[in-house]
C-alpha positions as a Markdown table, in Angstrom:
| # | Residue | x | y | z |
|---|---|---|---|---|
| 1 | Ile | 61.5 | -79.3 | -13.1 |
| 2 | Thr | 64.0 | -82.0 | -13.2 |
| 3 | Val | 67.3 | -82.1 | -11.6 |
| 4 | Ser | 70.1 | -84.6 | -12.0 |
| 5 | Asp | 73.6 | -85.5 | -10.5 |
| 6 | Gln | 77.0 | -86.2 | -12.2 |
| 7 | Gly | 77.2 | -89.7 | -10.7 |
| 8 | Val | 77.5 | -93.0 | -12.7 |
| 9 | Pro | 74.8 | -94.0 | -13.2 |
| 10 | Val | 73.3 | -90.6 | -13.3 |
| 11 | Lys | 70.4 | -90.0 | -10.7 |
| 12 | Ser | 67.5 | -87.6 | -11.3 |
| 13 | Thr | 64.1 | -86.6 | -9.9 |
| 14 | Thr | 61.3 | -84.6 | -11.2 |
| 15 | Val | 59.0 | -82.3 | -9.4 |
| 16 | Arg | 56.0 | -80.4 | -10.6 |
| 17 | Val | 56.1 | -76.6 | -9.6 |
| 18 | Ile | 53.0 | -74.4 | -9.6 |
| 19 | Val | 53.8 | -70.8 | -10.0 |
| 20 | Lys | 51.0 | -68.3 | -9.1 |
| 21 | Val | 51.4 | -65.0 | -10.5 |
| 22 | Leu | 50.3 | -62.2 | -8.0 |
| 23 | Asp | 48.0 | -59.3 | -9.3 |
| 24 | Glu | 50.2 | -56.2 | -10.1 |
| 25 | Asn | 48.9 | -52.9 | -8.8 |
| 26 | Asp | 48.2 | -51.6 | -12.5 |
| 27 | Asn | 44.6 | -50.3 | -11.9 |
| 28 | Lys | 44.0 | -47.0 | -10.3 |
| 29 | Pro | 40.8 | -46.4 | -8.2 |
| 30 | Gln | 37.9 | -44.9 | -10.2 |
| 31 | Phe | 35.0 | -42.9 | -8.7 |
| 32 | Met | 31.5 | -43.6 | -9.8 |
| 33 | Glu | 31.1 | -39.9 | -10.9 |
| 34 | Lys | 33.7 | -37.4 | -12.0 |
| 35 | Val | 32.0 | -34.6 | -10.3 |
| 36 | Tyr | 29.6 | -34.8 | -7.3 |
| 37 | Lys | 27.4 | -31.8 | -6.7 |
| 38 | Ile | 26.0 | -32.0 | -3.2 |
| 39 | Lys | 23.4 | -29.4 | -1.8 |
| 40 | Leu | 23.3 | -29.0 | 1.9 |
| 41 | Pro | 20.2 | -27.7 | 3.7 |
| 42 | Glu | 20.5 | -24.6 | 5.6 |
| 43 | Arg | 21.1 | -25.2 | 9.3 |
| 44 | Glu | 19.8 | -23.3 | 12.2 |
| 45 | Lys | 21.8 | -25.1 | 15.0 |
| 46 | Pro | 24.6 | -23.0 | 16.4 |
| 47 | Glu | 28.2 | -24.1 | 15.5 |
| 48 | Lys | 28.9 | -24.8 | 19.3 |
| 49 | Glu | 26.3 | -27.6 | 19.1 |
| 50 | Arg | 27.6 | -29.1 | 16.1 |
| 51 | Ala | 31.1 | -29.0 | 17.2 |
| 52 | Leu | 30.5 | -32.0 | 19.4 |
| 53 | Arg | 29.9 | -34.4 | 16.3 |
| 54 | Arg | 30.4 | -34.5 | 12.6 |
| 55 | Asp | 27.3 | -34.2 | 10.5 |
| 56 | Pro | 27.4 | -36.6 | 7.5 |
| 57 | Val | 27.2 | -35.0 | 4.1 |
| 58 | Tyr | 27.6 | -37.7 | 1.5 |
| 59 | Arg | 29.6 | -40.9 | 0.8 |
| 60 | Val | 31.6 | -41.0 | -2.2 |
| 61 | Ile | 32.4 | -44.5 | -3.6 |
| 62 | Ala | 35.3 | -45.5 | -5.6 |
| 63 | Ser | 36.3 | -49.1 | -7.0 |
| 64 | Asp | 39.6 | -50.7 | -8.0 |
| 65 | Arg | 39.9 | -53.4 | -10.6 |
| 66 | Asp | 43.0 | -55.0 | -8.9 |
| 67 | Glu | 42.8 | -57.9 | -6.5 |
| 68 | Gly | 43.7 | -58.5 | -2.8 |
| 69 | Pro | 45.7 | -55.8 | -1.0 |
| 70 | Asn | 46.2 | -53.8 | -4.4 |
| 71 | Ala | 42.3 | -53.3 | -4.4 |
| 72 | Glu | 42.1 | -51.6 | -1.0 |
| 73 | Ile | 40.9 | -48.0 | -1.1 |
| 74 | Ser | 41.9 | -45.2 | 1.2 |
| 75 | Tyr | 40.0 | -41.9 | 1.0 |
| 76 | Ser | 41.4 | -38.4 | 1.8 |
| 77 | Ile | 40.8 | -34.9 | 0.8 |
| 78 | Glu | 43.5 | -33.6 | -1.5 |
| 79 | Asp | 42.6 | -29.8 | -2.0 |
| 80 | Gly | 39.9 | -27.5 | -1.3 |
| 81 | Asp | 39.6 | -27.8 | 2.4 |
| 82 | Glu | 41.8 | -25.0 | 3.7 |
| 83 | Gln | 39.3 | -23.9 | 6.4 |
| 84 | Gly | 39.0 | -27.3 | 7.7 |
| 85 | Lys | 35.2 | -27.6 | 7.1 |
| 86 | Phe | 35.2 | -31.3 | 6.2 |
| 87 | Phe | 36.4 | -34.6 | 7.2 |
| 88 | Ile | 36.5 | -37.9 | 5.1 |
| 89 | Glu | 36.4 | -41.4 | 6.7 |
| 90 | Pro | 39.5 | -43.0 | 5.1 |
| 91 | Lys | 37.9 | -46.5 | 4.9 |
| 92 | Thr | 34.3 | -45.7 | 4.1 |
| 93 | Gly | 34.4 | -42.6 | 1.9 |
| 94 | Met | 31.9 | -40.7 | 4.3 |
| 95 | Val | 32.3 | -37.0 | 4.0 |
| 96 | Ser | 31.3 | -35.0 | 7.2 |
| 97 | Phe | 30.7 | -31.3 | 7.8 |
| 98 | Lys | 32.7 | -30.1 | 10.8 |
| 99 | Lys | 32.2 | -26.3 | 10.7 |
| 100 | Phe | 29.3 | -24.0 | 9.8 |
| 101 | Ser | 28.9 | -22.5 | 6.4 |
| 102 | Ala | 26.7 | -19.8 | 5.5 |
| 103 | Ala | 23.7 | -20.1 | 2.9 |
| 104 | Gly | 25.0 | -19.6 | -0.5 |
| 105 | Asp | 28.6 | -20.6 | 0.2 |
| 106 | Tyr | 30.1 | -23.4 | -1.9 |
| 107 | Asp | 33.4 | -25.4 | -1.7 |
| 108 | Ile | 35.2 | -27.4 | -4.3 |
| 109 | Leu | 37.1 | -30.4 | -2.9 |
| 110 | Thr | 39.4 | -32.7 | -4.6 |
């Protein structure tokens, strides 16, 4: 960029400017699978004992092709957990089981 004044003689100076274009948040996160089917073993522990901790079920993994803060991913359960059986760790994608489920039951989470 060059700037000059209106004096006589005209004085001017030139400076080099570097423009760094930041990554736009133009890519959405993608899961490695479209559908995850997880079979849980039947559990014999009473629900009371399990209430003290969350039992891990599965870790879902997604990726985002953006860079920097635009690539950061936060996981959440959008739908299908009306009974509050599951919890997902927002940073890691680890899904945990909070409540007992009878054999043969199934849940579809989004």
